C-alpha positions in Angstrom: -0.3 -0.1 0.0 1.7 3.5 -1.1 1.2 5.9 1.8 3.3 8.9 -0.1 1.3 12.3 -0.3 3.2 13.4 -3.3 4.4 11.6 -6.8 7.6 10.5 -6.8 9.8 11.1 -10.2 12.5 8.7 -11.1 15.3 11.1 -11.7 19.1 10.0 -11.2 21.4 13.5 -10.5 24.6 13.6 -8.8 24.6 14.9 -5.4 27.1 15.7 -2.8 25.7 15.6 0.7 27.2 16.9 4.2 26.3 17.3 7.6 27.1 20.2 9.7 29.0 18.6 12.1 31.0 16.6 10.0 33.9 17.4 7.8 33.4 14.7 5.0 31.0 14.6 2.1 29.2 12.1 0.6 28.9 11.7 -3.1 25.6 9.8 -4.6 23.1 9.5 -7.2 18.8 10.5 -6.7 16.8 7.2 -7.5 13.7 9.2 -7.2 12.8 12.7 -5.7 9.3 14.3 -5.1 8.2 17.3 -3.2 9.0 16.7 0.0 11.7 13.7 0.1 14.6 11.9 -2.2 16.0 8.5 -2.3 19.9 9.0 -2.7 22.4 6.0 -3.6 25.8 6.5 -2.4 28.5 5.7 -5.1 31.2 4.2 -2.5 31.6 2.6 0.7 31.8 5.4 3.2 33.1 5.4 6.8 30.0 7.5 7.7 26.6 7.3 6.5 23.5 9.3 7.6 21.1 8.0 10.4 17.6 9.0 11.1 17.0 12.6 12.7 20.6 13.6 11.1 20.3 17.4 9.4 21.9 17.3 6.0 22.8 19.6 3.3 22.2 18.0 -0.1 23.5 19.7 -3.4 22.2 18.5 -6.5 23.7 19.1 -9.8 20.6 20.0 -12.3 20.5 19.1 -16.1 22.7 21.1 -18.4 21.2 23.9 -20.3 22.4 24.7 -23.9 25.3 26.4 -22.7 27.7 23.4 -22.3 30.2 25.3 -19.6 27.4 26.4 -17.3 26.7 24.2 -14.4 23.6 24.4 -12.2 23.3 23.3 -8.7 20.5 23.1 -6.0 21.4 23.5 -2.8 18.7 22.2 0.0 18.7 21.3 4.0 16.9 18.5 5.1 16.6 15.7 7.9 17.0 12.1 7.3 13.8 10.1 7.9 14.8 6.4 7.3 17.6 4.8 5.8 
């Protein structure tokens, strides 16, 4: 039974995740995204992984425009709900 309130779109975007109290950056790939959340798959095995309740900063690399030299990133803050 699907309990999500918002539709999820399957979208793979490169992302970087940091926690305010950690000095490490995790690099991953989004699997899906919605208005209220996203699912990230980690590209490497990390010594630190977010836990439920952790506050994070997530930077998403947006699709390129017609200008190949322009990178676009979306920076968001959030909280881990489940792992």
